[in-house]
VOTORSE-711501 format. One line per 10 residues: their letters; for each residue x, y, z of C-alpha. Coordinates in pm, 1 decimal. Example, Ala and Ser with C-alpha at 12.3 -4.5 7.8 and 13.67 -1.06 7.14 Angstrom:
<kebas>
AS> 1230.0/-450.0/780.0; 1367.0/-106.0/714.0 $
</kebas>
This chain:
<kebas>
MKEKVLPFSA> -7211.0/-2670.2/-5711.7; -7070.8/-2362.2/-5749.4; -7186.1/-2146.8/-5442.8; -7162.9/-1800.4/-5331.2; -7239.7/-1645.7/-4988.2; -7524.6/-1332.5/-5004.8; -7374.3/-1105.8/-4729.5; -7679.4/-1036.8/-4471.9; -7672.5/-636.5/-4596.1; -7862.9/-805.2/-4928.5 $
WSYDLLDLLK> -8207.2/-705.7/-4757.5; -8118.5/-332.0/-4813.0; -8039.3/-425.9/-5232.8; -8316.1/-361.9/-5518.6; -8360.3/-656.7/-5754.7; -8105.5/-628.1/-5964.8; -7837.8/-621.4/-5725.8; -7966.9/-936.0/-5595.8; -8000.4/-1099.4/-5912.7; -7583.8/-1018.1/-5940.4 $
EVDVLKLTRG> -7553.5/-1188.2/-5620.5; -7630.3/-1492.4/-5714.3; -7540.0/-1781.7/-5975.8; -7754.0/-1853.5/-6229.7; -7637.1/-2264.8/-6276.4; -7883.7/-2315.6/-6642.6; -8180.0/-2241.4/-6812.7; -8417.1/-2499.0/-7014.0; -8697.0/-2566.6/-7101.9; -8802.9/-2833.5/-6842.8 $
TGLIVSIQGT> -8639.8/-2705.4/-6542.4; -8665.2/-2325.0/-6581.0; -8370.8/-2092.9/-6353.3; -8242.3/-2287.3/-6165.1; -8007.8/-2056.1/-5837.4; -7828.4/-2155.5/-5525.7; -7831.0/-1954.2/-5236.3; -7656.5/-1989.3/-4940.9; -7873.3/-2187.0/-4694.9; -7727.6/-2000.7/-4344.0 $
SLLKIALGLM> -7836.2/-1634.6/-4514.3; -8203.8/-1742.2/-4573.3; -8257.6/-1884.2/-4249.2; -8142.0/-1511.2/-4094.2; -8374.1/-1371.5/-4323.8; -8671.0/-1561.7/-4204.2; -8639.4/-1594.1/-3851.5; -8565.9/-1156.9/-3897.0; -8899.3/-1133.8/-4023.3; -9048.7/-1380.2/-3738.2 $
LFLVTVFSLS> -8892.1/-1163.5/-3514.7; -9055.7/-879.5/-3664.6; -9400.2/-978.6/-3707.8; -9363.2/-1107.0/-3294.4; -9291.8/-776.9/-3196.6; -9504.5/-590.8/-3391.1; -9809.5/-851.7/-3349.5; -9703.1/-806.9/-2948.3; -9710.7/-416.1/-2939.3; -10049.3/-432.1/-3069.3 $
GLLTSIRPEY> -10179.1/-629.9/-2826.3; -9972.1/-464.0/-2524.8; -10173.8/-150.1/-2698.9; -10478.2/-289.4/-2692.4; -10503.2/-426.8/-2371.6; -10356.9/-222.1/-2109.5; -10627.4/56.3/-1971.9; -10748.1/321.2/-2188.9; -10607.2/596.9/-1961.4; -10255.2/459.7/-2014.2 $
RPASVSVNHA> -10263.6/418.5/-2392.5; -10164.0/669.9/-2612.3; -10415.8/925.7/-2767.9; -10487.0/992.2/-3116.7; -10349.5/1379.1/-3069.4; -9995.0/1205.1/-2924.0; -9953.2/1059.0/-3231.2; -10083.5/1304.2/-3418.6; -9789.0/1583.7/-3274.4; -9553.4/1267.5/-3297.8 $
ANQINGKWLY> -9586.2/1266.0/-3652.5; -9597.7/1620.4/-3728.0; -9225.7/1571.7/-3546.8; -9150.6/1461.1/-3931.1; -9057.4/1736.2/-4131.5; -9021.0/1701.7/-4516.1; -8636.7/1728.6/-4516.7; -8617.5/1414.0/-4275.9; -8851.0/1284.8/-4516.5; -8638.8/1286.1/-4815.3 $
RLIGMENHSF> -8380.9/1194.1/-4576.7; -8546.8/831.8/-4462.5; -8656.4/759.5/-4839.2; -8308.4/887.0/-4978.4; -8182.9/570.9/-4760.0; -8326.3/346.3/-5052.0; -8299.2/573.7/-5338.0; -8056.2/841.2/-5368.3; -8207.4/1065.8/-5566.8; -8453.1/1171.9/-5345.4 $
LAALPEKEDS> -8138.5/1311.6/-5156.4; -8087.3/1572.9/-5467.2; -8341.3/1752.1/-5361.4; -8206.8/1881.7/-5051.0; -7955.2/2156.1/-5044.2; -7610.9/2120.3/-5085.2; -7506.4/2233.6/-4737.9; -7798.0/2009.2/-4579.7; -7712.4/1866.0/-4246.7; -7691.2/1494.8/-4245.3 $
LKLTNLVFRL> -7999.0/1358.6/-4050.7; -7953.3/1212.7/-3707.7; -8141.2/908.7/-3672.1; -8107.0/882.8/-3256.9; -8255.4/1245.0/-3214.4; -8531.8/1145.4/-3445.7; -8666.5/834.3/-3288.8; -8585.0/971.7/-2927.2; -8784.6/1313.8/-3079.2; -9120.4/1069.4/-3258.7 $
STNISLDDPR> -9107.5/840.0/-2931.6; -9160.4/1105.2/-2664.8; -9234.0/1401.5/-2821.2; -8971.0/1618.9/-2685.6; -8728.4/1826.8/-2883.8; -8394.3/1811.2/-2710.3; -8379.5/2166.1/-2924.4; -8701.7/2299.4/-2755.9; -8691.2/2280.4/-2346.8; -9085.6/2349.3/-2411.3 $
SLLGRELPGF> -9208.8/2016.2/-2528.1; -9067.9/1867.4/-2190.2; -9206.6/2186.0/-1958.4; -9520.5/2178.9/-2140.0; -9603.2/1889.2/-1970.5; -9514.7/1909.2/-1680.0; -9601.4/2334.4/-1587.4; -9983.0/2364.8/-1592.1; -10033.5/2610.3/-1815.9; -9730.4/2597.6/-1968.9 $
SLFDGKILVA> -9831.6/2461.4/-2303.6; -10000.0/2818.6/-2357.0; -9630.9/2906.3/-2515.5; -9666.7/2622.1/-2738.4; -9696.0/2860.4/-3014.5; -9384.1/2888.8/-3322.0; -9185.5/3204.4/-3429.3; -9217.3/3213.1/-3790.2; -9104.5/3612.9/-3880.9; -8940.1/3726.2/-3551.7 $
GEGTNYTNMP> -9041.2/4084.0/-3478.3; -8790.6/4297.7/-3256.4; -8760.4/4197.7/-2932.0; -8942.4/3904.3/-2953.0; -8908.5/3554.4/-2843.9; -9008.9/3252.8/-2696.9; -9026.4/3424.5/-2340.0; -9289.0/3707.5/-2475.9; -9526.5/3555.2/-2795.4; -9906.6/3652.3/-2767.9 $
MESAPPIEVL> -10067.4/3560.3/-2476.3; -10461.4/3513.2/-2405.0; -10637.5/3402.6/-2109.9; -11004.4/3309.6/-2030.6; -11173.3/3586.2/-1782.2; -11265.9/3492.8/-1430.1; -11632.1/3371.3/-1449.4; -11770.9/3690.7/-1286.5; -11573.5/3865.3/-1557.5; -11676.2/3655.7/-1862.1 $
KAEREAALQN> -12080.0/3724.3/-1711.3; -12036.7/4072.4/-1634.7; -12168.2/4053.8/-1302.0; -11909.5/4332.3/-1161.4; -11823.9/4515.4/-1425.8; -11519.4/4786.3/-1303.3; -11636.3/5127.0/-1310.3; -11457.4/5364.7/-1598.3; -11163.2/5620.0/-1562.6; -11029.7/5860.3/-1826.8 $
TENIPDGEKG> -11285.5/5818.0/-2049.3; -11267.3/6172.7/-2143.4; -10921.4/6087.4/-2281.7; -10982.6/5840.9/-2512.5; -10921.1/6018.2/-2837.8; -11178.4/6058.0/-3117.0; -11155.4/5777.2/-3349.5; -11301.6/5964.1/-3644.8; -11037.6/6063.3/-3857.2; -11081.7/6457.9/-3901.3 $
TDTPAPPTTT> -11280.4/6628.7/-4189.2; -11003.8/6797.4/-4342.6; -10835.8/6461.2/-4450.2; -10789.8/6491.1/-4856.7; -11007.1/6269.4/-5065.4; -10783.9/5994.2/-5138.1; -10662.6/5945.1/-5553.2; -10869.6/5603.2/-5567.2; -11133.9/5426.4/-5381.3; -11337.0/5084.6/-5400.1 $
GDRKVVYLYF> -11662.2/5302.4/-5410.7; -11983.7/5181.0/-5253.6; -11757.9/4825.4/-5213.5; -11692.8/4692.9/-4879.3; -11342.2/4501.8/-4895.3; -11224.8/4489.0/-4566.3; -11444.5/4351.4/-4289.0; -11338.9/4360.8/-3900.8; -11473.5/4193.9/-3610.2; -11390.6/4161.7/-3277.1 $
THNRESYLPY> -11373.7/3759.7/-3120.6; -11308.1/3843.4/-2783.9; -11505.0/4162.9/-2848.9; -11469.8/4237.3/-2432.3; -11115.9/4283.0/-2466.4; -11016.5/4592.1/-2269.8; -10739.4/4839.4/-2094.0; -10620.0/4880.8/-1723.4; -10590.8/5251.1/-1815.6; -10931.6/5273.6/-1836.0 $
LKGVTDPDKA> -11085.3/5029.8/-1557.5; -11116.6/5187.4/-1225.8; -10975.8/4973.2/-902.2; -10862.4/4660.6/-1159.1; -10505.5/4585.6/-1143.8; -10541.8/4258.7/-1247.4; -10436.5/4159.1/-1640.4; -10713.0/3885.8/-1666.3; -10996.7/4108.7/-1567.6; -10933.4/4397.8/-1869.0 $
YHTQVNVTKI> -11257.0/4287.1/-2002.6; -11523.4/4556.4/-2023.3; -11883.6/4582.5/-2222.5; -11788.6/4922.8/-2380.5; -11497.2/5120.7/-2350.8; -11238.4/4776.0/-2506.8; -11107.6/4686.8/-2914.0; -11393.0/4741.8/-3033.7; -11283.2/5130.9/-3049.0; -10948.5/5036.3/-3226.7 $
GDRLKSTLES> -11225.3/4873.4/-3530.2; -11346.8/5194.1/-3532.1; -11013.8/5391.6/-3580.0; -10891.7/5174.7/-3845.8; -11186.1/5139.2/-4081.4; -11223.5/5560.5/-4038.9; -10817.8/5548.6/-4117.5; -10876.5/5289.3/-4440.9; -11195.3/5450.6/-4573.8; -10938.8/5780.1/-4627.3 $
KGIGTTVDKT> -10773.5/5591.0/-4794.6; -11030.6/5461.8/-5027.4; -11069.6/5137.4/-4893.7; -11412.6/5063.4/-4789.6; -11453.0/4883.1/-4460.3; -11732.8/4726.2/-4235.6; -11680.3/4691.9/-3857.7; -11905.0/4357.7/-3643.5; -11928.4/4473.8/-3325.7; -12118.7/4172.1/-3254.3 $
DITNKLNEKN> -12101.1/4081.2/-2852.9; -11952.4/3745.3/-2920.4; -11920.2/3727.7/-2483.5; -12301.7/3746.8/-2507.7; -12375.6/3443.9/-2737.8; -12164.1/3262.9/-2529.7; -12364.4/3369.8/-2199.3; -12667.6/3304.8/-2393.8; -12603.6/2963.9/-2494.1; -12406.5/2908.3/-2150.4 $
LGFGRSYQES> -12063.1/2792.9/-2355.9; -11729.9/2908.3/-2226.8; -11484.7/3125.5/-2313.7; -11277.4/2857.4/-2546.8; -11556.7/2799.3/-2749.6; -11573.0/3190.1/-2866.8; -11400.0/3111.3/-3214.6; -11691.9/2838.0/-3298.1; -11948.9/3182.2/-3199.1; -11736.1/3445.1/-3429.9 $
RSVVAAAMNQ> -11745.0/3195.6/-3734.1; -12142.5/3175.6/-3778.3; -12118.9/3567.0/-3764.1; -11816.1/3583.9/-4056.7; -11977.6/3337.8/-4245.9; -12275.6/3520.9/-4266.6; -12115.7/3789.9/-4338.4; -11913.3/3702.8/-4615.7; -12238.8/3534.1/-4795.4; -12437.1/3837.6/-4785.5 $
DKNLTYFIDI> -12127.6/4087.7/-4939.1; -11904.0/3895.7/-5199.4; -11690.1/4187.7/-5210.6; -11540.3/4141.3/-4861.6; -11226.0/4053.9/-4948.1; -10991.8/4107.4/-4602.2; -11091.2/3958.8/-4274.6; -10918.5/4118.9/-3975.5; -10956.7/4010.8/-3646.7; -10879.8/4223.7/-3366.0 $
HRDGYRKDKT> -10707.4/4138.8/-3054.0; -10549.9/4241.5/-2743.7; -10273.8/4126.1/-2548.0; -10209.9/4017.0/-2213.6; -9895.1/4097.8/-2172.0; -9806.0/4430.0/-1983.1; -9687.0/4778.6/-2160.4; -9281.7/4751.1/-2173.3; -9335.1/4464.1/-2413.8; -9621.9/4578.5/-2558.7 $
TISLNGQPYA> -9491.6/4959.6/-2643.2; -9279.0/5090.7/-2822.9; -9147.8/5451.2/-2909.6; -9140.5/5605.9/-3271.4; -9071.1/5938.0/-3362.2; -9051.2/6074.0/-2988.3; -9409.6/5893.5/-2929.1; -9519.1/5550.7/-2790.3; -9710.3/5295.7/-2989.1; -9896.7/4981.6/-2900.2 $
KLAFVIGGEH> -9721.9/4662.9/-3085.2; -9889.0/4436.9/-3307.9; -9845.4/4059.1/-3323.0; -9975.5/3840.5/-3657.5; -10135.7/3497.3/-3524.5; -10129.6/3264.6/-3790.3; -10351.5/2918.1/-3733.5; -10180.1/2667.0/-3831.6; -10417.5/2368.1/-3900.6; -10568.1/2414.6/-4191.1 $
ANYEKNLRLA> -10539.4/2433.2/-4588.2; -10500.1/2839.6/-4575.0; -10244.9/2858.6/-4331.4; -9940.9/2942.5/-4645.9; -10163.5/3216.0/-4793.3; -10270.9/3395.8/-4421.3; -9883.1/3357.0/-4359.3; -9759.9/3544.3/-4662.2; -9975.9/3811.3/-4624.2; -9890.9/3892.2/-4252.3 $
TELHKRLEEK> -9557.2/3830.4/-4368.3; -9565.8/4090.5/-4603.8; -9761.0/4337.8/-4351.6; -9497.4/4300.0/-4087.5; -9188.7/4383.5/-4363.5; -9407.6/4657.0/-4467.8; -9396.1/4761.0/-4118.3; -9037.6/4749.6/-4047.7; -8971.7/4929.9/-4331.5; -9172.8/5218.9/-4275.5 $
YKGLSRGVIE> -9243.2/5186.3/-3827.5; -8970.7/4981.3/-3729.9; -8993.1/4752.6/-3467.8; -9360.8/4823.6/-3429.6; -9435.1/4472.1/-3526.5; -9359.3/4213.0/-3320.5; -9365.5/3946.9/-3573.6; -9552.9/3635.5/-3686.2; -9670.2/3378.4/-3458.7; -9822.0/3042.4/-3552.6 $
KRGVDTNGKF> -10083.2/2808.8/-3335.9; -10188.2/2514.4/-3303.0; -10201.4/2210.5/-3110.8; -10508.5/2088.1/-2836.9; -10448.6/2409.4/-2630.1; -10576.5/2601.2/-2882.5; -10803.9/2696.5/-3167.9; -10581.4/2589.7/-3471.4; -10747.2/2802.7/-3702.3; -10893.1/3110.7/-3578.1 $
NQDLSQNALL> -11145.7/3152.7/-3861.8; -10863.6/3198.8/-4093.2; -10950.3/2847.7/-4309.0; -11260.1/3114.1/-4422.1; -11085.9/3284.3/-4695.7; -10707.2/3313.5/-4764.0; -10674.4/3663.5/-4675.3; -10744.6/3630.5/-4278.8; -10540.5/3783.9/-4021.5; -10543.1/3763.2/-3622.5 $
IEFGGVDNTF> -10411.4/4064.6/-3506.9; -10278.8/4174.4/-3104.9; -10303.6/4515.3/-3034.9; -10102.9/4617.1/-2761.1; -10108.1/4476.7/-2406.3; -10351.5/4488.3/-2133.4; -10180.3/4853.5/-2015.8; -10179.4/5048.3/-2323.3; -10365.4/5340.4/-2428.0; -10632.4/5456.4/-2692.2 $
EELYRSADAL> -10349.2/5715.9/-2795.1; -10110.4/5451.0/-2811.3; -10328.3/5206.4/-2994.3; -10468.7/5426.9/-3272.0; -10124.3/5530.2/-3374.0; -10049.7/5197.9/-3465.7; -10371.2/5158.5/-3620.2; -10252.0/5464.1/-3773.9; -9942.5/5249.1/-3933.0; -10090.4/4952.5/-4000.7 $
SDVFSEMYWQ> -10394.6/5113.4/-4225.6; -10097.1/5278.9/-4356.7; -9912.7/4965.7/-4482.5; -10247.4/4803.5/-4529.6; -10348.2/5032.4/-4784.6; -10008.2/5040.2/-4990.4; -10011.7/4709.4/-5058.7; -10357.1/4718.1/-5118.3; -10401.4/4934.0/-5385.1; -10042.2/4780.8/-5521.6 $
VEKVNGQVSD> -10197.3/4455.8/-5558.0; -10491.6/4585.2/-5743.3; -10285.7/4758.6/-6008.3; -10155.5/4418.9/-6029.8; -10491.4/4234.2/-6108.7; -10594.4/4529.4/-6366.8; -10834.6/4673.9/-6145.7; -10671.7/5010.3/-6084.4; -10521.0/5187.0/-6392.3; -10311.9/5489.0/-6409.3 $
</kebas>
């Protein structure tokens, strides 16, 4: 009898290749198709399959029998799965079907299987030391964002950062006295501003709100030097909303400002600072239901960094830098990203260096959505840091209004809402 030894690599062959490796003896009506395969190859296959099944069931039993505190959390499994990007997936599938490799760029680096296995098994990336330090240093996970579009001077050491205020500040039990308030410029644009050539009429299309509505600035808080205590019920980021509304409407874009005191809602319900977005979400959702004309939703915040990282000089005048923060855990993620990226690019063209870039936030220690799943045109913008003044902040609000209005009217023209 003629026999042909099958190599062990036949495991990875498809059915057609397997049939080519066996010898067909005869085909009769009574006996059917008879093939001959060396018995040692079948034995190796059977033993390999048994070993695989034993390993899987052993690991499953081990994971379900150990104490709960030592079991891998579902969030860890989810984080590990997130490490497999589209390129890696195509590489893995392409090992079996080479047609998938054609979808990758010609100069795409080959898959490093050792790095992939190490990353999946440990959740540590050799290319990002934060993945290790974040597990060892308390609070370091605050830096687990991702720079999607880097602005001038932006890196992983100075990404937007917010921390919860002390409980006595959150509840306004010992609110700081105010100072320098007489130097705060008027948020309204002058009456001599010429009328815009085109307007939205009675329609309000931009909605401004403040999830952390009491975020304030140290120059106006007497005796306060701790950035974590830069909060106030009166002098805070809501003033930026007034300025932005005024400048947008001077360019014909109807805007509404919602100054709901989210912090007060938290105190009334005895909720922690981390539930702020839950409270502001209901406010935004109600506004969307009441006014279907609302199209753009901007949540205004203040960063926790000091002035050297949040200020830039343009044409001899200081401006408070802007940072766009995108939540990466929702379906509208890419659409929100496109909007933020477009505004960043326009700022770069007219106000070079004003934008710190576009930052993605996701994971267990952040909200991950920031209510941006409610609309494809939702943004969270950090205006300056704890040391900026309203003169600097208002200049930045005017700059944002400038590029936003240009973008808005171009989009409306394309959509046929504006005639020449």
